[in-house]
One Martini backbone bead per residue (centre of mass of N, CA, C, O) as a GRO file, in nm:
protein
  140
    1MET     BB    1   0.098   0.034   0.021
    2PHE     BB    2   0.033   0.375  -0.074
    3LEU     BB    3   0.120   0.700   0.059
    4ALA     BB    4   0.000   1.013  -0.050
    5GLY     BB    5   0.085   1.356   0.011
    6ASN     BB    6  -0.014   1.634   0.215
    7ALA     BB    7   0.020   1.648   0.552
    8HIS     BB    8  -0.060   1.937   0.637
    9SER     BB    9  -0.356   1.932   0.522
   10PHE     BB   10  -0.446   1.673   0.685
   11GLN     BB   11  -0.402   1.723   0.992
   12LYS     BB   12  -0.634   1.939   1.030
   13GLN     BB   13  -0.864   1.713   0.915
   14LEU     BB   14  -0.859   1.436   1.064
   15ASP     BB   15  -1.104   1.468   1.280
   16ILE     BB   16  -1.339   1.521   1.065
   17HIS     BB   17  -1.278   1.252   0.931
   18LYS     BB   18  -1.381   0.943   0.814
   19TYR     BB   19  -1.380   0.627   0.767
   20PRO     BB   20  -1.469   0.413   0.492
   21ILE     BB   21  -1.708   0.210   0.623
   22PRO     BB   22  -1.883  -0.045   0.553
   23GLU     BB   23  -2.158  -0.198   0.579
   24GLY     BB   24  -2.132  -0.493   0.790
   25ILE     BB   25  -1.864  -0.409   0.925
   26THR     BB   26  -1.631  -0.540   1.158
   27LEU     BB   27  -1.405  -0.411   1.390
   28SER     BB   28  -1.063  -0.514   1.483
   29GLU     BB   29  -0.756  -0.470   1.567
   30CYS     BB   30  -0.627  -0.178   1.537
   31VAL     BB   31  -0.414   0.023   1.320
   32SER     BB   32  -0.265   0.343   1.338
   33GLN     BB   33  -0.075   0.571   1.472
   34THR     BB   34  -0.031   0.319   1.637
   35GLY     BB   35   0.149  -0.006   1.603
   36TRP     BB   36   0.372   0.022   1.425
   37LEU     BB   37   0.630  -0.128   1.243
   38GLN     BB   38   0.931  -0.145   1.139
   39PHE     BB   39   1.047  -0.202   0.827
   40VAL     BB   40   1.242  -0.498   0.741
   41ASP     BB   41   1.438  -0.603   0.482
   42THR     BB   42   1.545  -0.954   0.461
   43SER     BB   43   1.575  -0.938   0.169
   44ASN     BB   44   1.681  -0.912  -0.190
   45THR     BB   45   1.445  -0.736  -0.242
   46SER     BB   46   1.220  -0.538  -0.263
   47ARG     BB   47   1.019  -0.397  -0.040
   48MET     BB   48   0.798  -0.506  -0.248
   49VAL     BB   49   0.660  -0.747  -0.391
   50GLY     BB   50   0.583  -0.634  -0.710
   51SER     BB   51   0.693  -0.323  -0.618
   52SER     BB   52   0.848  -0.049  -0.759
   53ASN     BB   53   0.712   0.204  -0.609
   54ALA     BB   54   0.842   0.176  -0.318
   55ARG     BB   55   1.122   0.325  -0.375
   56GLN     BB   56   0.996   0.631  -0.355
   57TYR     BB   57   0.976   0.558  -0.047
   58PRO     BB   58   1.147   0.613   0.261
   59TYR     BB   59   0.908   0.465   0.416
   60ALA     BB   60   0.828   0.185   0.648
   61ALA     BB   61   0.552  -0.024   0.756
   62GLU     BB   62   0.408  -0.276   0.988
   63THR     BB   63   0.160  -0.543   0.995
   64SER     BB   64  -0.033  -0.815   1.157
   65PHE     BB   65  -0.267  -1.094   1.090
   66ASN     BB   66  -0.460  -1.354   1.228
   67LEU     BB   67  -0.655  -1.602   1.057
   68PRO     BB   68  -0.889  -1.828   0.998
   69LEU     BB   69  -0.884  -2.090   0.772
   70SER     BB   70  -1.198  -2.180   0.835
   71SER     BB   71  -1.319  -1.974   0.680
   72GLU     BB   72  -1.546  -1.910   0.448
   73THR     BB   73  -1.399  -1.627   0.411
   74LEU     BB   74  -1.141  -1.428   0.259
   75SER     BB   75  -1.029  -1.080   0.293
   76LEU     BB   76  -0.968  -0.766   0.111
   77LEU     BB   77  -0.993  -0.423   0.214
   78SER     BB   78  -1.007  -0.104   0.032
   79ARG     BB   79  -1.020   0.244   0.151
   80GLY     BB   80  -0.945   0.526  -0.023
   81PRO     BB   81  -0.754   0.774  -0.197
   82LEU     BB   82  -0.441   0.671  -0.082
   83SER     BB   83  -0.480   0.373  -0.177
   84SER     BB   84  -0.234   0.127  -0.277
   85GLY     BB   85  -0.130  -0.188  -0.448
   86SER     BB   86  -0.042  -0.522  -0.343
   87VAL     BB   87  -0.071  -0.883  -0.377
   88ASP     BB   88   0.087  -1.150  -0.192
   89LEU     BB   89   0.122  -1.501  -0.215
   90LEU     BB   90   0.244  -1.700   0.056
   91THR     BB   91   0.455  -1.956   0.169
   92SER     BB   92   0.528  -2.144   0.484
   93PRO     BB   93   0.678  -2.356   0.719
   94TYR     BB   94   0.617  -2.129   0.965
   95GLN     BB   95   0.326  -2.152   0.951
   96PRO     BB   96   0.066  -2.177   1.126
   97GLN     BB   97  -0.175  -2.380   1.193
   98GLY     BB   98  -0.498  -2.258   1.086
   99VAL     BB   99  -0.363  -1.996   0.954
  100VAL     BB  100  -0.368  -1.658   0.833
  101THR     BB  101  -0.133  -1.416   0.720
  102TYR     BB  102  -0.152  -1.067   0.734
  103ARG     BB  103   0.073  -0.853   0.564
  104VAL     BB  104   0.125  -0.505   0.619
  105ILE     BB  105   0.269  -0.265   0.393
  106VAL     BB  106   0.381   0.067   0.428
  107ASN     BB  107   0.433   0.349   0.214
  108TYR     BB  108   0.606   0.670   0.283
  109MET     BB  109   0.693   1.013   0.331
  110LEU     BB  110   0.512   1.074   0.595
  111GLU     BB  111   0.390   1.020   0.904
  112ASP     BB  112   0.121   1.177   0.875
  113VAL     BB  113   0.022   1.003   0.640
  114ARG     BB  114   0.023   0.726   0.777
  115ASN     BB  115  -0.192   0.828   1.002
  116LEU     BB  116  -0.446   0.798   0.798
  117ALA     BB  117  -0.427   0.502   0.857
  118GLU     BB  118  -0.632   0.198   0.889
  119VAL     BB  119  -0.584  -0.131   1.030
  120CYS     BB  120  -0.805  -0.423   1.021
  121LYS     BB  121  -0.998  -0.640   1.139
  122ILE     BB  122  -1.254  -0.826   0.973
  123SER     BB  123  -1.620  -0.874   0.979
  124ARG     BB  124  -1.887  -1.098   0.900
  125GLU     BB  125  -2.119  -1.277   0.837
  126ASN     BB  126  -2.065  -1.616   0.811
  127ASP     BB  127  -1.750  -1.643   0.857
  128ASN     BB  128  -1.615  -1.358   0.775
  129HIS     BB  129  -1.274  -1.271   0.696
  130GLY     BB  130  -1.022  -0.997   0.746
  131VAL     BB  131  -0.875  -0.705   0.590
  132GLY     BB  132  -0.864  -0.351   0.653
  133ILE     BB  133  -0.810  -0.054   0.450
  134PHE     BB  134  -0.809   0.282   0.581
  135VAL     BB  135  -0.857   0.611   0.440
  136SER     BB  136  -0.891   0.915   0.471
  137ASN     BB  137  -1.120   1.175   0.328
  138VAL     BB  138  -0.901   1.353   0.224
  139CYS     BB  139  -0.766   1.593   0.032
  140ALA     BB  140  -0.491   1.637  -0.197
   0.00000   0.00000   0.00000
């Protein structure tokens, strides 16, 4: 996910705007202004697999969520004008049995812009689980 824009114009408006959360979605375990971990690329690849645009952003942070593999459906939801990115599906022998780990890496120019994003576990009726990425509705 890439966050771009002018942080100074956003910061003044941050409390006025709400995240665009669709009806029927329940949020839990959210990471927003705090809770991000500094992203350290331990591989020899670009900052985000499949994403050459990540190199233009000097900062990166990450968070992750474990969701039950037994879910009826697993989803990824992204809402807001400043969010974009890619999804990479990876397997690992170190992945715990029975769960799917969603690892979200954000790339950004300024910390204030990163703070416009909120990433949460989401759920809906009928055992539907996922991760939602929501970016404030401020104008760029």
